[in-house]
C-alpha positions in Angstrom: 252.6 139.8 -38.6 252.2 143.2 -40.0 249.3 144.7 -38.0 249.5 147.9 -39.9 247.6 146.2 -42.7 244.4 145.9 -40.7 241.5 147.8 -42.2 238.1 148.5 -40.7 235.3 146.2 -41.8 232.5 147.0 -39.5 231.6 149.0 -36.4 228.7 148.4 -34.1 227.1 150.5 -31.4 224.8 148.7 -29.0 222.5 149.8 -26.2 221.0 147.3 -23.8 217.5 147.8 -22.4 216.9 145.2 -19.7 213.9 147.1 -18.3 212.0 146.9 -21.6 209.3 144.2 -21.5 207.3 144.8 -24.6 206.6 147.2 -27.6 204.5 147.4 -30.6 206.7 146.6 -33.6 204.3 148.3 -36.1 204.2 151.5 -34.0 208.0 151.6 -33.5 208.7 151.0 -37.2 206.3 153.6 -38.4 207.6 156.2 -35.9 211.3 155.5 -36.6 210.8 155.6 -40.4 209.3 159.1 -39.9 212.3 160.2 -37.8 215.2 158.4 -39.5 215.3 159.3 -43.2 218.6 157.4 -43.7 216.7 154.1 -43.4 214.9 154.1 -46.7 215.3 150.4 -47.4 212.3 148.1 -46.9 211.8 147.5 -43.2 211.7 144.0 -41.8 209.3 143.2 -38.9 209.9 139.6 -37.6 207.0 137.6 -36.1 208.8 136.7 -32.9 206.8 134.5 -30.4 206.5 135.9 -26.8 208.7 133.1 -25.4 211.6 133.8 -27.8 214.8 135.2 -26.2 214.7 139.0 -25.7 217.9 139.4 -27.7 216.3 138.4 -31.0 215.7 141.4 -33.2 212.0 142.3 -33.8 212.8 145.0 -36.3 215.5 145.5 -38.9 215.9 148.8 -40.8 218.4 149.2 -43.6 220.0 152.2 -45.4 219.9 152.2 -49.3 223.6 151.5 -49.6 223.4 148.4 -47.4 226.2 149.6 -45.2 223.9 150.8 -42.5 221.5 148.7 -40.4 219.5 149.0 -37.3 218.4 146.0 -35.3 215.9 146.4 -32.4 215.0 143.8 -29.9 213.5 143.9 -26.4 216.9 143.5 -24.7 219.0 145.6 -27.0 219.3 147.8 -30.1 222.3 147.8 -32.4 223.5 150.1 -35.2 225.8 148.4 -37.7 228.0 150.4 -40.1 229.9 148.2 -42.6 232.5 149.1 -45.2 231.1 149.6 -48.7 233.0 150.3 -52.0 234.1 153.9 -52.2 233.3 154.7 -48.6 236.0 155.3 -46.0 235.0 153.9 -42.6 236.4 155.2 -39.4 235.5 154.5 -35.8 235.0 158.2 -35.0 232.7 158.8 -37.9 230.8 155.5 -37.4 229.9 156.1 -33.8 229.1 159.8 -34.4 226.5 158.6 -36.9 225.3 155.8 -34.6 224.7 157.8 -31.5 221.8 160.0 -32.7 220.1 157.0 -34.3 220.2 155.1 -31.0 218.9 158.2 -29.2 215.9 158.3 -31.5 215.3 154.6 -30.9 215.4 155.0 -27.1 213.1 158.0 -27.3 210.5 156.0 -29.3 210.8 153.0 -26.9 210.6 155.4 -24.0 213.5 153.7 -22.2 217.1 154.5 -21.2 219.9 151.9 -21.5 221.5 150.1 -18.6 224.5 148.9 -20.6 226.5 150.1 -23.6 228.9 148.4 -26.0 231.2 149.6 -28.9 232.6 147.0 -31.2 234.9 147.2 -34.2 236.0 144.5 -36.7 239.2 144.9 -38.6 240.8 142.5 -41.2 244.2 142.0 -42.8 244.2 139.9 -45.9 247.0 137.2 -46.0 247.7 133.8 -47.5 248.1 131.8 -44.3 246.3 133.5 -41.4 246.7 130.6 -38.9 250.4 130.4 -39.5 250.9 134.1 -39.1 248.9 134.2 -35.8 250.9 131.3 -34.4 254.2 132.8 -35.4 253.3 136.2 -33.9 251.9 135.1 -30.6 253.5 131.7 -29.9 256.9 130.3 -29.1 258.8 129.0 -32.2 258.6 125.4 -31.0 254.8 125.7 -30.8 254.4 127.6 -34.1 256.7 125.2 -35.9 255.5 122.2 -34.0 251.9 121.3 -33.0 250.5 124.5 -34.5 252.3 124.3 -37.8 249.4 122.7 -39.6 246.6 124.6 -37.9 243.9 125.8 -40.3 242.1 127.9 -37.7 243.3 129.7 -34.6 241.8 132.2 -32.1 243.3 134.2 -29.3 241.4 136.3 -26.8 242.6 139.0 -24.4 240.4 140.5 -21.7 241.0 143.3 -19.2 238.9 145.7 -17.1 239.8 149.4 -16.6 238.1 152.8 -16.0 237.1 154.3 -19.3 235.5 157.4 -17.8 235.3 158.7 -14.3 233.3 156.1 -12.3 232.8 153.9 -15.3 234.5 150.5 -15.3 234.4 148.6 -18.6 235.4 145.3 -20.2 237.8 145.4 -23.0 238.3 142.4 -25.4 240.7 141.9 -28.2 240.1 138.8 -30.3 242.4 137.6 -33.1 241.2 134.8 -35.4 241.4 133.4 -38.8 238.6 134.3 -41.2 237.6 135.6 -44.6 237.2 139.0 -46.2 234.4 139.1 -48.8 234.8 141.6 -51.7 232.7 141.8 -54.8 233.2 138.6 -56.7 236.0 137.2 -54.4 236.7 136.0 -50.9 240.2 136.3 -49.3 241.7 134.5 -46.3 242.5 137.0 -43.5 243.4 137.6 -39.9 240.4 139.2 -38.2 240.8 141.5 -35.2 237.7 142.1 -33.1 237.6 144.9 -30.6 234.9 145.1 -27.9 234.5 147.7 -25.2 231.4 147.3 -23.0 230.1 148.4 -19.7 229.6 145.7 -17.0 226.6 143.3 -17.5 226.3 142.9 -13.7 225.5 146.6 -13.4 222.9 146.7 -16.2 219.9 146.4 -14.0 220.9 149.3 -11.8 222.6 151.7 -14.2 220.8 154.3 -16.3 222.8 156.1 -19.0 221.6 159.6 -19.8 222.2 161.3 -23.2 225.5 162.9 -22.1 226.9 159.7 -20.6 225.9 157.7 -23.7 227.6 160.2 -26.0 230.7 160.4 -23.8 231.0 156.6 -23.7 230.9 156.1 -27.5 233.2 159.1 -28.1 235.9 157.7 -25.8 235.3 154.1 -26.8 235.7 154.9 -30.5 239.0 156.6 -29.7 240.2 153.6 -27.8 239.4 151.2 -30.6 241.6 153.2 -33.0 244.4 153.8 -30.4 244.7 150.2 -29.4 244.8 148.9 -33.0 247.6 151.4 -33.8 249.4 150.6 -30.5 249.5 146.9 -31.3 250.5 147.5 -34.9 253.5 149.5 -33.5 254.3 146.7 -31.1 253.6 148.8 -28.0 251.4 148.3 -25.0 248.0 149.9 -25.2 246.8 151.7 -22.0 243.3 152.2 -20.9 
């Protein structure tokens, strides 16, 4: 499998706010729209009942080009940056754009995050993604035997390491079969998902300041690119 063919599809920066119990969606939307001019699309405020899970977004803001979205819930806020025609998407550029947006959200919510996550989705168009995954990762007798007729296949790899001094993180790589949607067409593809996140068991005690938040996303964005390139070259990525 030629991993050099992987292209960025979407990046997501997430901040988790376990200490946030409530907020006024109308106030937050009005304040954010005054501070974040890049979200000029129609805002969405969802009528979420009090008993609903805290992870469900209460607010969705969109940029005019539909490649930029902000989802805000009680438990977390996420900035999505997706590939759009004519726009080059890079991890470094995406997270540099996401960080000041998240800081504005945290300022309006008057809370600091206890957990952070940087996610990247990459895709490589191909005719038979399940077969390519099986041949790349499995023994020949498996790829040509019980997996030969597989229509879908997923592989997950997880490890923990120190991303920054004193900061242990989870790192996930997930390869799976999927689709790439382009205007007017959909193509079969191998999807590679990268996920670097701080430990959920530390979220209640940790408090990430502005410098720590910025440093995390800066290093995590570098890591996403480094590991994709390392795997494409057949080497072993180091944390």
